[in-house]
Predicted model as a PDB file, atoms N, CA, C, CB and O in Angstrom, pLDDT in the B-factor column:
MODEL        1                                                                  
ATOM      1  N   MET A   1       7.575  22.203   4.420  1.00 58.00           N  
ATOM      2  CA  MET A   1       7.004  20.868   4.352  1.00 58.00           C  
ATOM      3  C   MET A   1       5.815  20.824   3.397  1.00 58.00           C  
ATOM      4  CB  MET A   1       6.580  20.405   5.740  1.00 58.00           C  
ATOM      5  O   MET A   1       5.683  19.877   2.622  1.00 58.00           O  
ATOM      6  N   ASN A   2       4.947  21.839   3.444  1.00 71.00           N  
ATOM      7  CA  ASN A   2       3.798  21.853   2.542  1.00 71.00           C  
ATOM      8  C   ASN A   2       4.211  21.965   1.087  1.00 71.00           C  
ATOM      9  CB  ASN A   2       2.877  22.992   2.895  1.00 71.00           C  
ATOM     10  O   ASN A   2       3.562  21.378   0.221  1.00 71.00           O  
ATOM     11  N   VAL A   3       5.269  22.699   0.797  1.00 74.00           N  
ATOM     12  CA  VAL A   3       5.746  22.832  -0.574  1.00 74.00           C  
ATOM     13  C   VAL A   3       6.195  21.474  -1.100  1.00 74.00           C  
ATOM     14  CB  VAL A   3       6.900  23.855  -0.656  1.00 74.00           C  
ATOM     15  O   VAL A   3       5.944  21.147  -2.260  1.00 74.00           O  
ATOM     16  N   THR A   4       6.846  20.694  -0.274  1.00 76.00           N  
ATOM     17  CA  THR A   4       7.279  19.356  -0.668  1.00 76.00           C  
ATOM     18  C   THR A   4       6.085  18.479  -1.005  1.00 76.00           C  
ATOM     19  CB  THR A   4       8.109  18.711   0.443  1.00 76.00           C  
ATOM     20  O   THR A   4       6.116  17.745  -1.993  1.00 76.00           O  
ATOM     21  N   LYS A   5       5.046  18.545  -0.207  1.00 74.00           N  
ATOM     22  CA  LYS A   5       3.838  17.757  -0.475  1.00 74.00           C  
ATOM     23  C   LYS A   5       3.190  18.179  -1.782  1.00 74.00           C  
ATOM     24  CB  LYS A   5       2.837  17.900   0.673  1.00 74.00           C  
ATOM     25  O   LYS A   5       2.755  17.337  -2.567  1.00 74.00           O  
ATOM     26  N   ILE A   6       3.126  19.475  -2.013  1.00 72.00           N  
ATOM     27  CA  ILE A   6       2.515  19.979  -3.244  1.00 72.00           C  
ATOM     28  C   ILE A   6       3.333  19.563  -4.458  1.00 72.00           C  
ATOM     29  CB  ILE A   6       2.382  21.509  -3.194  1.00 72.00           C  
ATOM     30  O   ILE A   6       2.768  19.147  -5.469  1.00 72.00           O  
ATOM     31  N   LEU A   7       4.644  19.668  -4.374  1.00 73.00           N  
ATOM     32  CA  LEU A   7       5.495  19.262  -5.495  1.00 73.00           C  
ATOM     33  C   LEU A   7       5.402  17.764  -5.766  1.00 73.00           C  
ATOM     34  CB  LEU A   7       6.944  19.646  -5.221  1.00 73.00           C  
ATOM     35  O   LEU A   7       5.371  17.342  -6.922  1.00 73.00           O  
ATOM     36  N   ALA A   8       5.358  16.964  -4.714  1.00 74.00           N  
ATOM     37  CA  ALA A   8       5.230  15.516  -4.894  1.00 74.00           C  
ATOM     38  C   ALA A   8       3.886  15.168  -5.528  1.00 74.00           C  
ATOM     39  CB  ALA A   8       5.385  14.789  -3.545  1.00 74.00           C  
ATOM     40  O   ALA A   8       3.817  14.311  -6.409  1.00 74.00           O  
ATOM     41  N   THR A   9       2.833  15.822  -5.085  1.00 68.00           N  
ATOM     42  CA  THR A   9       1.508  15.581  -5.658  1.00 68.00           C  
ATOM     43  C   THR A   9       1.474  16.002  -7.119  1.00 68.00           C  
ATOM     44  CB  THR A   9       0.428  16.333  -4.863  1.00 68.00           C  
ATOM     45  O   THR A   9       0.927  15.284  -7.957  1.00 68.00           O  
ATOM     46  N   THR A  10       2.047  17.147  -7.434  1.00 69.00           N  
ATOM     47  CA  THR A  10       2.081  17.614  -8.812  1.00 69.00           C  
ATOM     48  C   THR A  10       2.865  16.663  -9.697  1.00 69.00           C  
ATOM     49  CB  THR A  10       2.682  19.005  -8.884  1.00 69.00           C  
ATOM     50  O   THR A  10       2.444  16.371 -10.816  1.00 69.00           O  
ATOM     51  N   ALA A  11       3.988  16.181  -9.215  1.00 69.00           N  
ATOM     52  CA  ALA A  11       4.786  15.231  -9.996  1.00 69.00           C  
ATOM     53  C   ALA A  11       4.010  13.951 -10.264  1.00 69.00           C  
ATOM     54  CB  ALA A  11       6.094  14.906  -9.270  1.00 69.00           C  
ATOM     55  O   ALA A  11       4.076  13.394 -11.359  1.00 69.00           O  
ATOM     56  N   LEU A  12       3.278  13.488  -9.263  1.00 65.00           N  
ATOM     57  CA  LEU A  12       2.482  12.280  -9.449  1.00 65.00           C  
ATOM     58  C   LEU A  12       1.384  12.506 -10.473  1.00 65.00           C  
ATOM     59  CB  LEU A  12       1.878  11.827  -8.123  1.00 65.00           C  
ATOM     60  O   LEU A  12       1.151  11.656 -11.332  1.00 65.00           O  
ATOM     61  N   VAL A  13       0.710  13.638 -10.391  1.00 61.00           N  
ATOM     62  CA  VAL A  13      -0.342  13.950 -11.361  1.00 61.00           C  
ATOM     63  C   VAL A  13       0.240  14.005 -12.767  1.00 61.00           C  
ATOM     64  CB  VAL A  13      -1.031  15.288 -11.013  1.00 61.00           C  
ATOM     65  O   VAL A  13      -0.325  13.425 -13.694  1.00 61.00           O  
ATOM     66  N   LEU A  14       1.345  14.688 -12.930  1.00 62.00           N  
ATOM     67  CA  LEU A  14       1.938  14.821 -14.257  1.00 62.00           C  
ATOM     68  C   LEU A  14       2.418  13.492 -14.815  1.00 62.00           C  
ATOM     69  CB  LEU A  14       3.086  15.794 -14.214  1.00 62.00           C  
ATOM     70  O   LEU A  14       2.390  13.286 -16.028  1.00 62.00           O  
ATOM     71  N   SER A  15       2.853  12.598 -13.958  1.00 60.00           N  
ATOM     72  CA  SER A  15       3.357  11.321 -14.457  1.00 60.00           C  
ATOM     73  C   SER A  15       2.248  10.335 -14.775  1.00 60.00           C  
ATOM     74  CB  SER A  15       4.292  10.713 -13.454  1.00 60.00           C  
ATOM     75  O   SER A  15       2.462   9.408 -15.555  1.00 60.00           O  
ATOM     76  N   LEU A  16       1.074  10.509 -14.194  1.00 58.00           N  
ATOM     77  CA  LEU A  16      -0.009   9.548 -14.397  1.00 58.00           C  
ATOM     78  C   LEU A  16      -1.201  10.096 -15.163  1.00 58.00           C  
ATOM     79  CB  LEU A  16      -0.473   9.047 -13.085  1.00 58.00           C  
ATOM     80  O   LEU A  16      -2.163   9.364 -15.396  1.00 58.00           O  
ATOM     81  N   ALA A  17      -1.168  11.335 -15.553  1.00 51.00           N  
ATOM     82  CA  ALA A  17      -2.387  12.004 -15.981  1.00 51.00           C  
ATOM     83  C   ALA A  17      -2.864  11.664 -17.378  1.00 51.00           C  
ATOM     84  CB  ALA A  17      -2.192  13.441 -15.897  1.00 51.00           C  
ATOM     85  O   ALA A  17      -4.014  11.972 -17.692  1.00 51.00           O  
ATOM     86  N   ALA A  18      -2.090  11.068 -18.217  1.00 53.00           N  
ATOM     87  CA  ALA A  18      -2.495  10.989 -19.612  1.00 53.00           C  
ATOM     88  C   ALA A  18      -2.567   9.558 -20.129  1.00 53.00           C  
ATOM     89  CB  ALA A  18      -1.546  11.782 -20.460  1.00 53.00           C  
ATOM     90  O   ALA A  18      -1.599   9.044 -20.689  1.00 53.00           O  
ATOM     91  N   CYS A  19      -3.704   8.926 -19.942  1.00 65.00           N  
ATOM     92  CA  CYS A  19      -3.955   7.606 -20.494  1.00 65.00           C  
ATOM     93  C   CYS A  19      -5.021   7.750 -21.565  1.00 65.00           C  
ATOM     94  CB  CYS A  19      -4.391   6.592 -19.388  1.00 65.00           C  
ATOM     95  O   CYS A  19      -6.040   8.399 -21.328  1.00 65.00           O  
ATOM     96  N   GLY A  20      -4.816   7.168 -22.728  1.00 71.00           N  
ATOM     97  CA  GLY A  20      -5.749   7.269 -23.839  1.00 71.00           C  
ATOM     98  C   GLY A  20      -5.023   7.764 -25.064  1.00 71.00           C  
ATOM     99  O   GLY A  20      -3.830   8.065 -25.026  1.00 71.00           O  
ATOM    100  N   HIS A  21      -5.772   7.844 -26.164  1.00 76.00           N  
ATOM    101  CA  HIS A  21      -5.129   8.248 -27.410  1.00 76.00           C  
ATOM    102  C   HIS A  21      -5.574   9.621 -27.889  1.00 76.00           C  
ATOM    103  CB  HIS A  21      -5.407   7.234 -28.478  1.00 76.00           C  
ATOM    104  O   HIS A  21      -4.738  10.416 -28.319  1.00 76.00           O  
ATOM    105  N   ASP A  22      -6.869   9.923 -27.827  1.00 82.00           N  
ATOM    106  CA  ASP A  22      -7.275  11.256 -28.272  1.00 82.00           C  
ATOM    107  C   ASP A  22      -7.312  12.213 -27.083  1.00 82.00           C  
ATOM    108  CB  ASP A  22      -8.656  11.204 -28.971  1.00 82.00           C  
ATOM    109  O   ASP A  22      -7.379  11.775 -25.935  1.00 82.00           O  
ATOM    110  N   PRO A  23      -7.268  13.516 -27.353  1.00 84.00           N  
ATOM    111  CA  PRO A  23      -7.197  14.495 -26.256  1.00 84.00           C  
ATOM    112  C   PRO A  23      -8.353  14.399 -25.265  1.00 84.00           C  
ATOM    113  CB  PRO A  23      -7.159  15.884 -26.825  1.00 84.00           C  
ATOM    114  O   PRO A  23      -8.153  14.618 -24.070  1.00 84.00           O  
ATOM    115  N   GLY A  24      -9.565  14.074 -25.735  1.00 86.00           N  
ATOM    116  CA  GLY A  24     -10.703  13.948 -24.822  1.00 86.00           C  
ATOM    117  C   GLY A  24     -10.532  12.822 -23.825  1.00 86.00           C  
ATOM    118  O   GLY A  24     -10.791  12.992 -22.633  1.00 86.00           O  
ATOM    119  N   GLU A  25     -10.091  11.658 -24.317  1.00 84.00           N  
ATOM    120  CA  GLU A  25      -9.846  10.516 -23.422  1.00 84.00           C  
ATOM    121  C   GLU A  25      -8.753  10.841 -22.426  1.00 84.00           C  
ATOM    122  CB  GLU A  25      -9.465   9.265 -24.227  1.00 84.00           C  
ATOM    123  O   GLU A  25      -8.855  10.511 -21.245  1.00 84.00           O  
ATOM    124  N   ARG A  26      -7.710  11.487 -22.909  1.00 83.00           N  
ATOM    125  CA  ARG A  26      -6.577  11.805 -22.048  1.00 83.00           C  
ATOM    126  C   ARG A  26      -6.958  12.836 -20.994  1.00 83.00           C  
ATOM    127  CB  ARG A  26      -5.407  12.316 -22.880  1.00 83.00           C  
ATOM    128  O   ARG A  26      -6.517  12.741 -19.849  1.00 83.00           O  
ATOM    129  N   ALA A  27      -7.777  13.824 -21.369  1.00 86.00           N  
ATOM    130  CA  ALA A  27      -8.218  14.828 -20.399  1.00 86.00           C  
ATOM    131  C   ALA A  27      -9.116  14.192 -19.342  1.00 86.00           C  
ATOM    132  CB  ALA A  27      -8.962  15.977 -21.109  1.00 86.00           C  
ATOM    133  O   ALA A  27      -8.994  14.504 -18.157  1.00 86.00           O  
ATOM    134  N   LEU A  28     -10.017  13.304 -19.760  1.00 84.00           N  
ATOM    135  CA  LEU A  28     -10.919  12.655 -18.813  1.00 84.00           C  
ATOM    136  C   LEU A  28     -10.162  11.753 -17.844  1.00 84.00           C  
ATOM    137  CB  LEU A  28     -11.972  11.848 -19.559  1.00 84.00           C  
ATOM    138  O   LEU A  28     -10.397  11.801 -16.637  1.00 84.00           O  
ATOM    139  N   SER A  29      -9.264  10.938 -18.364  1.00 84.00           N  
ATOM    140  CA  SER A  29      -8.501  10.067 -17.463  1.00 84.00           C  
ATOM    141  C   SER A  29      -7.559  10.890 -16.586  1.00 84.00           C  
ATOM    142  CB  SER A  29      -7.699   9.023 -18.270  1.00 84.00           C  
ATOM    143  O   SER A  29      -7.331  10.554 -15.424  1.00 84.00           O  
ATOM    144  N   GLY A  30      -7.018  11.963 -17.147  1.00 83.00           N  
ATOM    145  CA  GLY A  30      -6.155  12.836 -16.354  1.00 83.00           C  
ATOM    146  C   GLY A  30      -6.903  13.499 -15.211  1.00 83.00           C  
ATOM    147  O   GLY A  30      -6.370  13.637 -14.110  1.00 83.00           O  
ATOM    148  N   ALA A  31      -8.144  13.912 -15.473  1.00 85.00           N  
ATOM    149  CA  ALA A  31      -8.955  14.527 -14.413  1.00 85.00           C  
ATOM    150  C   ALA A  31      -9.232  13.527 -13.300  1.00 85.00           C  
ATOM    151  CB  ALA A  31     -10.281  15.062 -14.984  1.00 85.00           C  
ATOM    152  O   ALA A  31      -9.182  13.873 -12.120  1.00 85.00           O  
ATOM    153  N   GLY A  32      -9.527  12.285 -13.679  1.00 83.00           N  
ATOM    154  CA  GLY A  32      -9.782  11.251 -12.668  1.00 83.00           C  
ATOM    155  C   GLY A  32      -8.564  10.961 -11.820  1.00 83.00           C  
ATOM    156  O   GLY A  32      -8.651  10.867 -10.595  1.00 83.00           O  
ATOM    157  N   VAL A  33      -7.439  10.821 -12.472  1.00 82.00           N  
ATOM    158  CA  VAL A  33      -6.206  10.554 -11.731  1.00 82.00           C  
ATOM    159  C   VAL A  33      -5.843  11.753 -10.863  1.00 82.00           C  
ATOM    160  CB  VAL A  33      -5.049  10.219 -12.696  1.00 82.00           C  
ATOM    161  O   VAL A  33      -5.431  11.592  -9.715  1.00 82.00           O  
ATOM    162  N   GLY A  34      -5.996  12.949 -11.411  1.00 83.00           N  
ATOM    163  CA  GLY A  34      -5.688  14.156 -10.648  1.00 83.00           C  
ATOM    164  C   GLY A  34      -6.573  14.313  -9.425  1.00 83.00           C  
ATOM    165  O   GLY A  34      -6.102  14.705  -8.357  1.00 83.00           O  
ATOM    166  N   ALA A  35      -7.861  14.005  -9.581  1.00 85.00           N  
ATOM    167  CA  ALA A  35      -8.765  14.071  -8.428  1.00 85.00           C  
ATOM    168  C   ALA A  35      -8.372  13.035  -7.380  1.00 85.00           C  
ATOM    169  CB  ALA A  35     -10.226  13.852  -8.869  1.00 85.00           C  
ATOM    170  O   ALA A  35      -8.450  13.297  -6.179  1.00 85.00           O  
ATOM    171  N   GLY A  36      -7.954  11.868  -7.835  1.00 82.00           N  
ATOM    172  CA  GLY A  36      -7.477  10.843  -6.899  1.00 82.00           C  
ATOM    173  C   GLY A  36      -6.252  11.305  -6.134  1.00 82.00           C  
ATOM    174  O   GLY A  36      -6.126  11.058  -4.935  1.00 82.00           O  
ATOM    175  N   VAL A  37      -5.358  11.973  -6.829  1.00 82.00           N  
ATOM    176  CA  VAL A  37      -4.184  12.526  -6.157  1.00 82.00           C  
ATOM    177  C   VAL A  37      -4.604  13.629  -5.191  1.00 82.00           C  
ATOM    178  CB  VAL A  37      -3.169  13.070  -7.188  1.00 82.00           C  
ATOM    179  O   VAL A  37      -4.003  13.797  -4.130  1.00 82.00           O  
ATOM    180  N   GLY A  38      -5.640  14.377  -5.565  1.00 83.00           N  
ATOM    181  CA  GLY A  38      -6.165  15.401  -4.666  1.00 83.00           C  
ATOM    182  C   GLY A  38      -6.684  14.809  -3.369  1.00 83.00           C  
ATOM    183  O   GLY A  38      -6.502  15.395  -2.302  1.00 83.00           O  
ATOM    184  N   VAL A  39      -7.329  13.656  -3.451  1.00 82.00           N  
ATOM    185  CA  VAL A  39      -7.779  12.965  -2.240  1.00 82.00           C  
ATOM    186  C   VAL A  39      -6.573  12.587  -1.387  1.00 82.00           C  
ATOM    187  CB  VAL A  39      -8.609  11.702  -2.599  1.00 82.00           C  
ATOM    188  O   VAL A  39      -6.597  12.737  -0.166  1.00 82.00           O  
ATOM    189  N   GLY A  40      -5.519  12.097  -2.036  1.00 81.00           N  
ATOM    190  CA  GLY A  40      -4.292  11.772  -1.302  1.00 81.00           C  
ATOM    191  C   GLY A  40      -3.703  12.994  -0.627  1.00 81.00           C  
ATOM    192  O   GLY A  40      -3.232  12.917   0.508  1.00 81.00           O  
ATOM    193  N   ALA A  41      -3.728  14.138  -1.333  1.00 81.00           N  
ATOM    194  CA  ALA A  41      -3.224  15.373  -0.738  1.00 81.00           C  
ATOM    195  C   ALA A  41      -4.089  15.786   0.448  1.00 81.00           C  
ATOM    196  CB  ALA A  41      -3.181  16.499  -1.784  1.00 81.00           C  
ATOM    197  O   ALA A  41      -3.580  16.296   1.446  1.00 81.00           O  
ATOM    198  N   ALA A  42      -5.397  15.564   0.337  1.00 83.00           N  
ATOM    199  CA  ALA A  42      -6.297  15.892   1.443  1.00 83.00           C  
ATOM    200  C   ALA A  42      -5.992  15.027   2.659  1.00 83.00           C  
ATOM    201  CB  ALA A  42      -7.763  15.713   1.019  1.00 83.00           C  
ATOM    202  O   ALA A  42      -6.075  15.491   3.796  1.00 83.00           O  
ATOM    203  N   LEU A  43      -5.645  13.791   2.419  1.00 81.00           N  
ATOM    204  CA  LEU A  43      -5.284  12.911   3.529  1.00 81.00           C  
ATOM    205  C   LEU A  43      -3.994  13.362   4.218  1.00 81.00           C  
ATOM    206  CB  LEU A  43      -5.131  11.479   3.031  1.00 81.00           C  
ATOM    207  O   LEU A  43      -3.760  13.054   5.387  1.00 81.00           O  
ATOM    208  N   LEU A  44      -3.168  14.092   3.479  1.00 82.00           N  
ATOM    209  CA  LEU A  44      -1.923  14.609   4.046  1.00 82.00           C  
ATOM    210  C   LEU A  44      -2.118  15.972   4.707  1.00 82.00           C  
ATOM    211  CB  LEU A  44      -0.860  14.710   2.963  1.00 82.00           C  
ATOM    212  O   LEU A  44      -1.169  16.542   5.245  1.00 82.00           O  
ATOM    213  N   GLY A  45      -3.348  16.496   4.669  1.00 84.00           N  
ATOM    214  CA  GLY A  45      -3.608  17.740   5.376  1.00 84.00           C  
ATOM    215  C   GLY A  45      -4.129  18.885   4.540  1.00 84.00           C  
ATOM    216  O   GLY A  45      -4.497  19.921   5.095  1.00 84.00           O  
ATOM    217  N   ALA A  46      -4.176  18.742   3.226  1.00 82.00           N  
ATOM    218  CA  ALA A  46      -4.700  19.820   2.386  1.00 82.00           C  
ATOM    219  C   ALA A  46      -6.225  19.853   2.496  1.00 82.00           C  
ATOM    220  CB  ALA A  46      -4.258  19.634   0.901  1.00 82.00           C  
ATOM    221  O   ALA A  46      -6.839  18.817   2.750  1.00 82.00           O  
ATOM    222  N   PRO A  47      -6.843  21.011   2.313  1.00 89.00           N  
ATOM    223  CA  PRO A  47      -8.308  21.084   2.304  1.00 89.00           C  
ATOM    224  C   PRO A  47      -8.861  20.238   1.150  1.00 89.00           C  
ATOM    225  CB  PRO A  47      -8.788  22.565   2.178  1.00 89.00           C  
ATOM    226  O   PRO A  47      -8.327  20.284   0.041  1.00 89.00           O  
ATOM    227  N   LEU A  48      -9.916  19.473   1.400  1.00 86.00           N  
ATOM    228  CA  LEU A  48     -10.402  18.485   0.433  1.00 86.00           C  
ATOM    229  C   LEU A  48     -10.854  19.109  -0.884  1.00 86.00           C  
ATOM    230  CB  LEU A  48     -11.544  17.705   1.032  1.00 86.00           C  
ATOM    231  O   LEU A  48     -10.348  18.722  -1.938  1.00 86.00           O  
ATOM    232  N   LEU A  49     -11.773  20.045  -0.862  1.00 87.00           N  
ATOM    233  CA  LEU A  49     -12.324  20.580  -2.108  1.00 87.00           C  
ATOM    234  C   LEU A  49     -11.269  21.247  -2.982  1.00 87.00           C  
ATOM    235  CB  LEU A  49     -13.419  21.570  -1.801  1.00 87.00           C  
ATOM    236  O   LEU A  49     -11.215  20.956  -4.177  1.00 87.00           O  
ATOM    237  N   PRO A  50     -10.427  22.130  -2.443  1.00 88.00           N  
ATOM    238  CA  PRO A  50      -9.378  22.698  -3.297  1.00 88.00           C  
ATOM    239  C   PRO A  50      -8.415  21.636  -3.838  1.00 88.00           C  
ATOM    240  CB  PRO A  50      -8.594  23.743  -2.522  1.00 88.00           C  
ATOM    241  O   PRO A  50      -7.963  21.733  -4.978  1.00 88.00           O  
ATOM    242  N   ALA A  51      -8.107  20.638  -3.034  1.00 87.00           N  
ATOM    243  CA  ALA A  51      -7.201  19.584  -3.496  1.00 87.00           C  
ATOM    244  C   ALA A  51      -7.828  18.816  -4.655  1.00 87.00           C  
ATOM    245  CB  ALA A  51      -6.853  18.621  -2.342  1.00 87.00           C  
ATOM    246  O   ALA A  51      -7.140  18.499  -5.625  1.00 87.00           O  
ATOM    247  N   LEU A  52      -9.121  18.513  -4.570  1.00 86.00           N  
ATOM    248  CA  LEU A  52      -9.810  17.825  -5.664  1.00 86.00           C  
ATOM    249  C   LEU A  52      -9.849  18.686  -6.918  1.00 86.00           C  
ATOM    250  CB  LEU A  52     -11.234  17.448  -5.246  1.00 86.00           C  
ATOM    251  O   LEU A  52      -9.573  18.209  -8.019  1.00 86.00           O  
ATOM    252  N   LEU A  53     -10.190  19.949  -6.743  1.00 89.00           N  
ATOM    253  CA  LEU A  53     -10.298  20.839  -7.897  1.00 89.00           C  
ATOM    254  C   LEU A  53      -8.959  21.060  -8.579  1.00 89.00           C  
ATOM    255  CB  LEU A  53     -10.878  22.167  -7.476  1.00 89.00           C  
ATOM    256  O   LEU A  53      -8.858  20.988  -9.804  1.00 89.00           O  
ATOM    257  N   VAL A  54      -7.938  21.329  -7.788  1.00 90.00           N  
ATOM    258  CA  VAL A  54      -6.612  21.564  -8.373  1.00 90.00           C  
ATOM    259  C   VAL A  54      -6.074  20.280  -9.001  1.00 90.00           C  
ATOM    260  CB  VAL A  54      -5.626  22.090  -7.300  1.00 90.00           C  
ATOM    261  O   VAL A  54      -5.551  20.307 -10.115  1.00 90.00           O  
ATOM    262  N   GLY A  55      -6.197  19.163  -8.297  1.00 86.00           N  
ATOM    263  CA  GLY A  55      -5.726  17.888  -8.848  1.00 86.00           C  
ATOM    264  C   GLY A  55      -6.438  17.527 -10.134  1.00 86.00           C  
ATOM    265  O   GLY A  55      -5.803  17.122 -11.108  1.00 86.00           O  
ATOM    266  N   GLY A  56      -7.755  17.671 -10.143  1.00 88.00           N  
ATOM    267  CA  GLY A  56      -8.523  17.364 -11.357  1.00 88.00           C  
ATOM    268  C   GLY A  56      -8.181  18.297 -12.503  1.00 88.00           C  
ATOM    269  O   GLY A  56      -8.050  17.854 -13.644  1.00 88.00           O  
ATOM    270  N   ALA A  57      -8.035  19.581 -12.216  1.00 91.00           N  
ATOM    271  CA  ALA A  57      -7.720  20.550 -13.266  1.00 91.00           C  
ATOM    272  C   ALA A  57      -6.327  20.325 -13.846  1.00 91.00           C  
ATOM    273  CB  ALA A  57      -7.828  21.968 -12.720  1.00 91.00           C  
ATOM    274  O   ALA A  57      -6.145  20.368 -15.063  1.00 91.00           O  
ATOM    275  N   VAL A  58      -5.348  20.087 -12.982  1.00 89.00           N  
ATOM    276  CA  VAL A  58      -3.981  19.848 -13.464  1.00 89.00           C  
ATOM    277  C   VAL A  58      -3.926  18.546 -14.268  1.00 89.00           C  
ATOM    278  CB  VAL A  58      -2.981  19.792 -12.273  1.00 89.00           C  
ATOM    279  O   VAL A  58      -3.284  18.482 -15.316  1.00 89.00           O  
ATOM    280  N   GLY A  59      -4.598  17.521 -13.772  1.00 85.00           N  
ATOM    281  CA  GLY A  59      -4.624  16.254 -14.502  1.00 85.00           C  
ATOM    282  C   GLY A  59      -5.309  16.372 -15.848  1.00 85.00           C  
ATOM    283  O   GLY A  59      -4.814  15.842 -16.843  1.00 85.00           O  
ATOM    284  N   ALA A  60      -6.449  17.064 -15.896  1.00 88.00           N  
ATOM    285  CA  ALA A  60      -7.170  17.240 -17.161  1.00 88.00           C  
ATOM    286  C   ALA A  60      -6.338  18.051 -18.146  1.00 88.00           C  
ATOM    287  CB  ALA A  60      -8.526  17.930 -16.921  1.00 88.00           C  
ATOM    288  O   ALA A  60      -6.273  17.715 -19.329  1.00 88.00           O  
ATOM    289  N   ALA A  61      -5.709  19.106 -17.669  1.00 89.00           N  
ATOM    290  CA  ALA A  61      -4.880  19.927 -18.551  1.00 89.00           C  
ATOM    291  C   ALA A  61      -3.687  19.132 -19.080  1.00 89.00           C  
ATOM    292  CB  ALA A  61      -4.392  21.180 -17.810  1.00 89.00           C  
ATOM    293  O   ALA A  61      -3.356  19.206 -20.263  1.00 89.00           O  
ATOM    294  N   THR A  62      -3.059  18.388 -18.209  1.00 86.00           N  
ATOM    295  CA  THR A  62      -1.908  17.586 -18.639  1.00 86.00           C  
ATOM    296  C   THR A  62      -2.333  16.547 -19.660  1.00 86.00           C  
ATOM    297  CB  THR A  62      -1.242  16.900 -17.436  1.00 86.00           C  
ATOM    298  O   THR A  62      -1.668  16.365 -20.680  1.00 86.00           O  
ATOM    299  N   GLY A  63      -3.436  15.866 -19.389  1.00 83.00           N  
ATOM    300  CA  GLY A  63      -3.915  14.858 -20.331  1.00 83.00           C  
ATOM    301  C   GLY A  63      -4.350  15.446 -21.653  1.00 83.00           C  
ATOM    302  O   GLY A  63      -4.054  14.890 -22.711  1.00 83.00           O  
ATOM    303  N   GLY A  64      -5.052  16.569 -21.603  1.00 86.00           N  
ATOM    304  CA  GLY A  64      -5.565  17.171 -22.821  1.00 86.00           C  
ATOM    305  C   GLY A  64      -4.514  17.864 -23.664  1.00 86.00           C  
ATOM    306  O   GLY A  64      -4.662  17.963 -24.882  1.00 86.00           O  
ATOM    307  N   LEU A  65      -3.469  18.339 -23.040  1.00 86.00           N  
ATOM    308  CA  LEU A  65      -2.461  19.119 -23.756  1.00 86.00           C  
ATOM    309  C   LEU A  65      -1.224  18.316 -24.149  1.00 86.00           C  
ATOM    310  CB  LEU A  65      -2.043  20.282 -22.916  1.00 86.00           C  
ATOM    311  O   LEU A  65      -0.301  18.865 -24.751  1.00 86.00           O  
ATOM    312  N   THR A  66      -1.191  17.051 -23.825  1.00 82.00           N  
ATOM    313  CA  THR A  66      -0.058  16.212 -24.224  1.00 82.00           C  
ATOM    314  C   THR A  66      -0.554  15.149 -25.193  1.00 82.00           C  
ATOM    315  CB  THR A  66       0.628  15.554 -22.982  1.00 82.00           C  
ATOM    316  O   THR A  66      -1.749  14.860 -25.254  1.00 82.00           O  
ATOM    317  N   SER A  67       0.355  14.579 -25.936  1.00 79.00           N  
ATOM    318  CA  SER A  67      -0.004  13.496 -26.841  1.00 79.00           C  
ATOM    319  C   SER A  67       0.439  12.173 -26.243  1.00 79.00           C  
ATOM    320  CB  SER A  67       0.627  13.705 -28.235  1.00 79.00           C  
ATOM    321  O   SER A  67       1.231  12.137 -25.301  1.00 79.00           O  
ATOM    322  N   ASP A  68      -0.085  11.073 -26.807  1.00 74.00           N  
ATOM    323  CA  ASP A  68       0.320   9.769 -26.289  1.00 74.00           C  
ATOM    324  C   ASP A  68       1.766   9.455 -26.617  1.00 74.00           C  
ATOM    325  CB  ASP A  68      -0.576   8.684 -26.843  1.00 74.00           C  
ATOM    326  O   ASP A  68       2.316   8.485 -26.094  1.00 74.00           O  
ATOM    327  N   LYS A  69       2.391  10.245 -27.463  1.00 74.00           N  
ATOM    328  CA  LYS A  69       3.821  10.072 -27.733  1.00 74.00           C  
ATOM    329  C   LYS A  69       4.671  10.734 -26.652  1.00 74.00           C  
ATOM    330  CB  LYS A  69       4.179  10.650 -29.108  1.00 74.00           C  
ATOM    331  O   LYS A  69       5.819  10.344 -26.435  1.00 74.00           O  
ATOM    332  N   GLN A  70       4.108  11.737 -25.974  1.00 73.00           N  
ATOM    333  CA  GLN A  70       4.824  12.427 -24.906  1.00 73.00           C  
ATOM    334  C   GLN A  70       4.718  11.682 -23.588  1.00 73.00           C  
ATOM    335  CB  GLN A  70       4.295  13.838 -24.743  1.00 73.00           C  
ATOM    336  O   GLN A  70       5.719  11.495 -22.897  1.00 73.00           O  
ATOM    337  N   ILE A  71       3.511  11.255 -23.234  1.00 66.00           N  
ATOM    338  CA  ILE A  71       3.264  10.518 -21.984  1.00 66.00           C  
ATOM    339  C   ILE A  71       2.415   9.314 -22.355  1.00 66.00           C  
ATOM    340  CB  ILE A  71       2.548  11.421 -20.883  1.00 66.00           C  
ATOM    341  O   ILE A  71       1.267   9.479 -22.769  1.00 66.00           O  
ATOM    342  N   ASN A  72       2.950   8.111 -22.218  1.00 60.00           N  
ATOM    343  CA  ASN A  72       2.212   6.915 -22.585  1.00 60.00           C  
ATOM    344  C   ASN A  72       2.465   5.837 -21.543  1.00 60.00           C  
ATOM    345  CB  ASN A  72       2.613   6.424 -23.997  1.00 60.00           C  
ATOM    346  O   ASN A  72       3.596   5.387 -21.355  1.00 60.00           O  
ATOM    347  N   LEU A  73       1.396   5.432 -20.869  1.00 60.00           N  
ATOM    348  CA  LEU A  73       1.518   4.397 -19.848  1.00 60.00           C  
ATOM    349  C   LEU A  73       1.224   3.003 -20.388  1.00 60.00           C  
ATOM    350  CB  LEU A  73       0.591   4.700 -18.699  1.00 60.00           C  
ATOM    351  O   LEU A  73       1.134   2.048 -19.616  1.00 60.00           O  
ATOM    352  N   GLY A  74       1.075   2.876 -21.696  1.00 58.00           N  
ATOM    353  CA  GLY A  74       0.792   1.577 -22.296  1.00 58.00           C  
ATOM    354  C   GLY A  74      -0.682   1.381 -22.530  1.00 58.00           C  
ATOM    355  O   GLY A  74      -1.489   2.278 -22.288  1.00 58.00           O  
ATOM    356  N   LYS A  75      -1.035   0.187 -23.008  1.00 58.00           N  
ATOM    357  CA  LYS A  75      -2.445  -0.096 -23.330  1.00 58.00           C  
ATOM    358  C   LYS A  75      -3.185  -0.628 -22.161  1.00 58.00           C  
ATOM    359  CB  LYS A  75      -2.552  -1.070 -24.461  1.00 58.00           C  
ATOM    360  O   LYS A  75      -4.377  -0.917 -22.263  1.00 58.00           O  
TER     361      LYS A  75                                                      
ENDMDL                                                                          
END                                                                             
């Protein structure tokens, strides 16, 4: 059950993490979205601080390492 929650959270972070055009904007917005997903994971039973850190890190990495041509949620 926990693996399912982690995979669902990761999928959500990856799908929402990259808003903006340059890598800095995308990393910053990705970190925010990832931390938000971490809060959601904490509400489902994950420890709060690790969920925030992992969510923020995964979101920032996804946003910073992808281009707006790969993941684009619009303007």
